[in-house]
Structure formats: structure tokens, C-alpha cells
C-alpha positions in Angstrom: 27.1 12.0 3.2 29.3 10.2 0.6 28.5 10.7 -3.0 27.2 7.7 -5.0 26.1 7.0 -8.5 22.7 5.4 -8.8 24.0 1.8 -9.2 26.2 2.2 -6.1 23.3 3.8 -4.1 21.0 0.9 -4.9 23.7 -1.6 -4.0 24.3 0.1 -0.7 20.5 0.3 0.0 20.2 -3.5 -0.8 23.2 -4.3 1.5 21.6 -2.3 4.3 18.3 -4.1 3.8 20.0 -7.5 3.9 21.9 -6.6 7.1 18.6 -5.5 8.7 16.9 -8.7 7.7 19.7 -10.8 9.2 19.7 -8.8 12.4 15.9 -9.3 12.7 16.4 -13.1 12.2 18.9 -13.2 15.0 16.7 -11.3 17.4 13.7 -13.5 16.5 15.8 -16.7 16.9 17.2 -15.6 20.3 13.8 -14.4 21.6 12.3 -17.8 20.8 14.9 -20.0 22.3 14.5 -21.9 25.6 15.9 -20.3 28.7 18.0 -23.4 29.4 19.8 -22.9 26.0 22.9 -20.7 25.9 22.5 -17.4 24.1 24.4 -17.3 20.8 24.2 -13.5 20.5 23.7 -10.3 22.6 20.0 -9.6 21.7 20.1 -6.0 23.0 23.2 -5.1 20.9 21.8 -6.7 17.8 18.5 -5.0 18.2 20.2 -1.6 18.7 22.3 -2.2 15.6 19.1 -3.1 13.7 17.4 0.1 14.8 20.4 2.2 13.8 20.6 0.5 10.4 16.9 1.0 9.9 17.3 4.7 10.5 20.3 4.8 8.2 18.3 3.0 5.5 15.3 5.4 5.8 17.6 8.4 5.5 19.4 6.8 2.6 16.2 6.0 0.7 15.0 9.6 1.3 18.3 10.8 -0.2 17.9 8.6 -3.2 14.3 9.8 -3.7 15.4 13.4 -3.4 18.2 12.9 -5.9 15.7 11.3 -8.4 13.0 13.9 -7.9 14.2 15.8 -11.0 14.4 12.7 -13.1 11.1 11.1 -12.2 7.7 12.7 -11.6 4.3 11.3 -10.8 1.5 12.6 -13.1 -2.1 11.9 -12.9 -3.2 10.0 -16.0 -6.5 10.9 -17.6 -7.8 7.3 -17.8 -11.2 6.0 -16.9 -9.9 4.4 -13.8 -8.0 7.6 -12.9 -4.9 5.9 -11.7 -1.5 7.5 -11.3 1.4 6.7 -13.6 5.1 7.1 -13.0 6.9 8.7 -16.0 10.6 8.6 -15.8 12.9 10.4 -18.2 15.8 8.2 -19.1 19.1 9.9 -18.4 22.0 9.1 -20.8 24.9 9.7 -18.5 28.0 7.5 -18.9 
């Protein structure tokens, strides 16, 4: 997998999420059209593309989480409501 800094990784993740949303809109639009209307897109190809991008996004999000595992850690807070808090150490890389 290509190496990214955090800003690039988040931008790529957001781009993938946007493409998946657009593909889902196309599938929904084409599945709800009348049979007498001409198809504007190949639903099967768009759906297969959506599935592939969803798998890529899941793997990418896992890679981001694994890369950040050393930076962020979840600790149980000793509060009355016993909630969990996320404590992240700020990295000062330039």
C-alpha cells in the first residue's frame, strides 16, 4: 500500500466515502426508475464498483487506525458514570 501522511490519508478516505455515496445514489436512482425509461447507467457495474470501493475503504480505515494505535489510546476514566475517554498525544511532526 502507498505511504500517506495523516492529512493525505484522511483526504483519500473522504474521497472514497464520497465516491461510494455517489455510486449508491446511482444504484438507488436506477432501481427506482420506471421500466419504460431508458437506463442511464449499468447498475450491476456501478454496484460492483461500490462493493469494491467499500472494501477498499474498510481496509484503508483499518490501516489508519493501526497507524494511529501508538498515538491514541482508549483508557477507562474513573468517573461516576464510568464512561470511556479517548486520550490522544499530540505529535509535533512537521
